[in-house]
N, C-alpha and C positions, 0 to 999 in steps of 0.2 A: 502693520507689516514690518518685518525685521530689516535691519540694515543690509543683511546678506541678500535678501530678496530685492531690495531697492538697488543694490549694486549690480545685480544680474540684469535688471531692466534699465540701467543707466541712471537711476535716481540719485546716486551718490558716486563719488569718484572711486571709492574702494571700500573694502570691508572695515568696519569700525570695531573690530575686536582683535585681541592678541592671538595670532595663529600659533599652532604648535611648532611649525617649522619656520625657519628664517626665509627671507625673500629669495636668497640665492638658492637654497634647497628647493623651494617651490618652482623657481624658474628652471632649474635643472630637471626636475620631474616633468614639467610641461614640455620641455625640449625633447626629453626621452620619449614621451608619449607621441609627440609629433613625428619623430623619427620612425618609431614603430609603425605608425599609421601609414607613412609613405612607403616603408619597406613592405608592409603587408599588401598594399595595393600593387606595388611593382612586381612582387613575386606571385600575384594572383592567388593569395591565400588570406583567410580561410573561406572566401566566398567564391570559389572557382566554379561551383555548380549550384544553380538555383534549384531549390526544392522546398518542401514543407518544413524541413528542419531549420533552415537558415533564419527565418523570422523568430523562431523560438530561441535559438542560440544567441541571437543578438539581444533580445529582450532579457534573457536570463543573465547574460554577461553584464548588461547595464544594471540590472537589479543587484547583482552581487557586488559590483564596484560601488554603486550608490550606498549600499548597506555598510560597506567597510569604511568608506571615507565620509559617510554621513552627509551626502549632498543635499542641501536644503532647497530642492526645486519644488517649492510650494506656490510660487507666484503664478498667477493665472496665465500670463503671456508665455512664460517659460514652458509650462505644461502643454499649452495648446501648440506651441511651436514644435516641441518634441514629438507629440502625437501626430501632428500633420506631416512632418518629415518622414516619420516611420511608416505611416499609412501610404504615403506616396511610393516609398521603396517597396513595400509589401505588395501594393497594387501592381507595380511594374513586374515584379517577379511572378505573381499569380497570372497576370495577363499573358505573359510569355509562356508560362507553363501550360495553361489551359488551351491557348490558341495554337500551340505548336509552331509558332513563328509566323502565322498568317496575319495577325494584327500588329504585333511588335516583334521585331527580329530578336533572336536569342542574344546576339551580340549587343544590341541596344539595351535590352533588359538587364544584361549582365553589367553594362557600364553604369546604368542608373542605379542599380542595386548596390554596386560596390562603392560608388562615390557617396551615396546617401548613407550607407551603413558605416563606412569608415569616417565620414564627416561627423555623424551622430556620436559614434564612439569617442572620437577625438574631442568633440565638444564637451561631452559629459565628463570624461576623464580630466581634461584640462581645467574645466570649471570647478570640478571637485577638488583637484589638487590646489587650486588657487584660493577658493573661497570656503572650503569646508572647515568647520571648527574641530573636526576629528574627536568627537565625543566618544569616550570609551574605546579609544583607538586600539589599545593593547588587547582587550577582550574580544573585540570584533575581528582583529587580525587572527587571534587564536581560533576563532570560529569559522575561518575560511574553509578548512577541509570539510567541516560538517555541512556548510552551505553549498559547497561544490557538489558533494555527494547527493544532497537533497535535490538540488536544481537539475543537475545533469544526469545523475544515475537514476533517480526515482522518477522525477517528472519527465525528464528527457526521454528515458527509455519507454515510459508509458505512451508518450506522444509518438515515438517511433513505431511502437506496436500498432497504435491506431492508424497511423499513416500507411504502413505497409499492408494493413488488413484491407485497404481499398485499392490494392493493386492485383496484378496477376502473377506475383512472384511464386516460384515453384520450388526448385531444389536449392537455389541460392537467393539471398535477400537482395535481388536486383529489382528496382522499382518497375521498370517496364511502362505499361500504360495504366492510366487511371480508370478504374471500373466502378467507382462509387460504392454502392451498397450491395454489389453483386455477390460478394463472398458471404455477406450476412443473409441474403435471400437464399443462397444455397445451403447455408448452415441451418436455417430454421425450416428447411424442407427436407432435412435428413432425419430419418427415423432413429438412427443410432444416437444422434445428439439429443433428441427428446427423451430417449431411454436413459441417457446419462444424466439429463436434468432431473428426471423423475427420481432416479436413484439419489442424486445429490440432495433433493428436497427431503426425501425419506431419511437419509443419513443425518442431515442437519437437524431436523425436528427431533428425531429419536435420541441421537447422541447428546444434543444440547439439553433436552429436558431430563433425560435419565441421569446424566452426569451432574446436573444441577441438584436434583432431588437426592441422589445418593451421596454426593459430595457434602451437601448441607447436613444430612442426617449423620454421616460419619464424623463431620466436624463437631456437631453437637455432642456426640458420644465422646469424642476426644476432649471436649472442653469440660468434662465433668471431673477433672483432676483424678483420673483413674491411675492405677498402678501400671508400671511398665509402659507408660505413654510413649516413650521414645522407641520402644520395640514395635508397638502398633503403628506408629507414624512411619517408621521405616518400611514395614510390611506394605502399608497402603501406598507409599510413594515408590516402592521398588518397580512396579510395572512401568511407571512413567520414565524411569531411567533407561529402559530398553528402547532400541530403535523400532520403528514401525515394521521394518523388514523382519526382524527377529520375532516380533509379536505375531506378524502374519504367518510365518512358517510354523510357529508353535501351535497356533490355533488351527492351522490347516491340518496338523496331525491330530489334534484333539477332536475336531469336527469331522474327520474322515470316517465314512461308514465302514471302511475296510479294516482299520486298525485303531480307531479312536474311541470316542465315548459310546457310540452305538454298539460296537463289538464288545466292549467291556461290560456294559449292562446286560447284554444277551448272555454272556458267559456266567453271569450271576443268577440266571434262571428266567429272566424276563425275555423270552425268545421273540415276542411280538413287538418289542420296543423298537422304535424307529426315530432317528434324528439325522436326517439326510439334507439339512438345509443348504449345506455347502455345494451340493450337486443338484439342488432343486432350482429350476428356472425362476419360480415365483418367490423363493425365499432366500436366495443366495445373498442379497443385499443385507438381509437381517443377520446373517452370519458375520458379515463385516461389522455391523453395528455392535454385536456382542464383543468382538475382539477390541474394537475401538473404545467401548465403555470400560472394559477391563483395564485398558492402559491409561485412559485419560481421567478417570475418576479421582485418582490420587492428587492430580494437580488442582482440580476443583476443591477437593477437601483441604489442601494446604492453604489455598487462598482464602477460603471461607473461615478456616480456623484462625488465620491471622486477623480476619475481620471480627470474629467473636472475641478474640483476646484484646481487641481494641475497645470493647464496650466497657465503660466505667462500672466498677463494682457498686457504685451508689445507685445505678439504675436497677440492679437486681435487688438491692436492699429496699428501695422505695416500692418496687413491685410486690415484694413479700409483705411489707407493712400494709399496703393497700389491699392485700388478699387477692391479687390477680393470679389466676392459674398460670402455670409455667408455659403451657402451650400458647396462651393468649399473649404472654410477654414476648415470646418469640415472634408471633405473627404481627402484633400491633406495635411493638416497640423496637425489638432487636433487628428484625429484617429491614424496616425503613431506615434505621441508622446504618445498616450495612449497604446502602444503595451504591456507593462508589465501588465497593468490592464486588458486588453482584454485577455491576455493569462491566467492570474490567474482566471478570470471569467469563461473562457472556461474549465479549468481544474476542477474547483469546480462543475460546472453544469454537465459536461460530466461524471465525476466520480460518481456523484449522480445518473445519468441516468443508468449507468451500474449496480449499486447495488440496483435499485429501487425494493421495495418489499411491504412495508406496505400500501402505497396508493392503490396499485392494490388489495391487500387482502380486504381492507375496502370498495373499490368501486365496484369491480366486482368479487372478489375472483377467478380471472382467467377465469371466464366464459363470455358468455354462453359456456358450455363445457370447452374447453381449448383455446378458441379463443383469450383471453387476458392474457394468462399465460406468465410470464417472467422468465429468467434464475434463479433468486434468489428463486422463488417459487419451481422450479424443484429441486434445491439444498436442500431446507428445507424439501421438501417432502421425499427425499431419506435418508437424514441424520437421520431423526427421525421416519422412517417407515421401518427399516430393510434393508437399502442399503447404508451403510456409504461409501463404496469404490466408488460407482457410484456417490453419492453426492459430494464426494471430487474431483472426476474427473471433474465434472461440475464446481465446485468452482475453480479448477485450470485453466480451460479455462477462467473463469471470471477474475481471477488474471492476466493472460497473456493479456487479453483485457485492463485491467486497466493499465498495464505496457506499452502497446502500446500508450495509451493516455498520460501517464505521461512522457514517454521518451523524446518526442520533447521539452516539457516544461523544463525538467531537463537539457537537452543539451543547450537550448538557454540561460537559466538563469544562469547556473553555469559553463558551459564549454565555450561556445562561448563568453559570456561577459567577462569571465576571460582572454581569449586569446586576446580579443580586448583591455583590459586594459594593 
């Protein structure tokens, strides 16, 4: 056990290392923290209203501060004390919130919550200022904006979405009463939602698989040291430079039976030719797939071409010496070596498929009827048309879907590879 941990539990009189700041500076910082704690309590801020977000905000703030000043709270007693105090405060808040003041009054829960939270924050900050060794202090200070965005913007907003999806909020995000999983029950009993989910699955499978195959084949073609490679690369990447709105409108003209591809082919003499997918209830989602593949294949090609260019030339020489056919070299040697690139491409394409919205709005607007509606349209419809809680419930389901897609990539890239090293 380190001297820092012993000093926190009273085992030694003080830290046995040379701190970054002098004693006077540390005393001034501790005094400033104590003053801020008292002022925060006096002005009833920021814990004026108990809700689901307060425990998260407290925990996130403590994590951020501990990260920056490198608080060495690893001693068992210190950990148990912090966890116990926090659970006591959280229990008081939840009890008041759920009971509506029948078990514990709102004023009593507020007082317990504020005293415990402010005491815990003051304890962590003061102990950190006094005892922390400040390892990598400059780099950690520079990383504060990034940590703030991750903790409060990404994680915090996600938890806010989940919280308000269990309320009856309508036009404005006012919590109202807790309704549990009522919004999710309503969501999964809505035919439009299941139509949107079916379209999302079709879109995800087709766009991902087609872009993978076409992107890899074009990348193999580009990797053959052809002439005018820069011209071809520009041509293939050009659609990706367009916005989805522009792509949707252009393909709406191309696929229109009135003045698009069908009319042009009939004018050439094939009068029975028909290509009305964009107005066909059963095939409208496939028209969206065509437009999305046209735009996104260039990105897959660029990523896979970068992966192919990263293959050592000695691999190809060894394969030729061993007499391995080129197609087997790609299947059994090159593709396994490109696994990180393939995983990254899959994550980018698949996550884009889950949140697809603008190209559908520009191309079919979810029609005919609701035949090509996607989950993002359902979310947008309710968020801005008097059903915030329902829209947030749908967006929570989309968030979980994205997490399912990202989890294998995170595990392989950050957990499994680290264990292998």
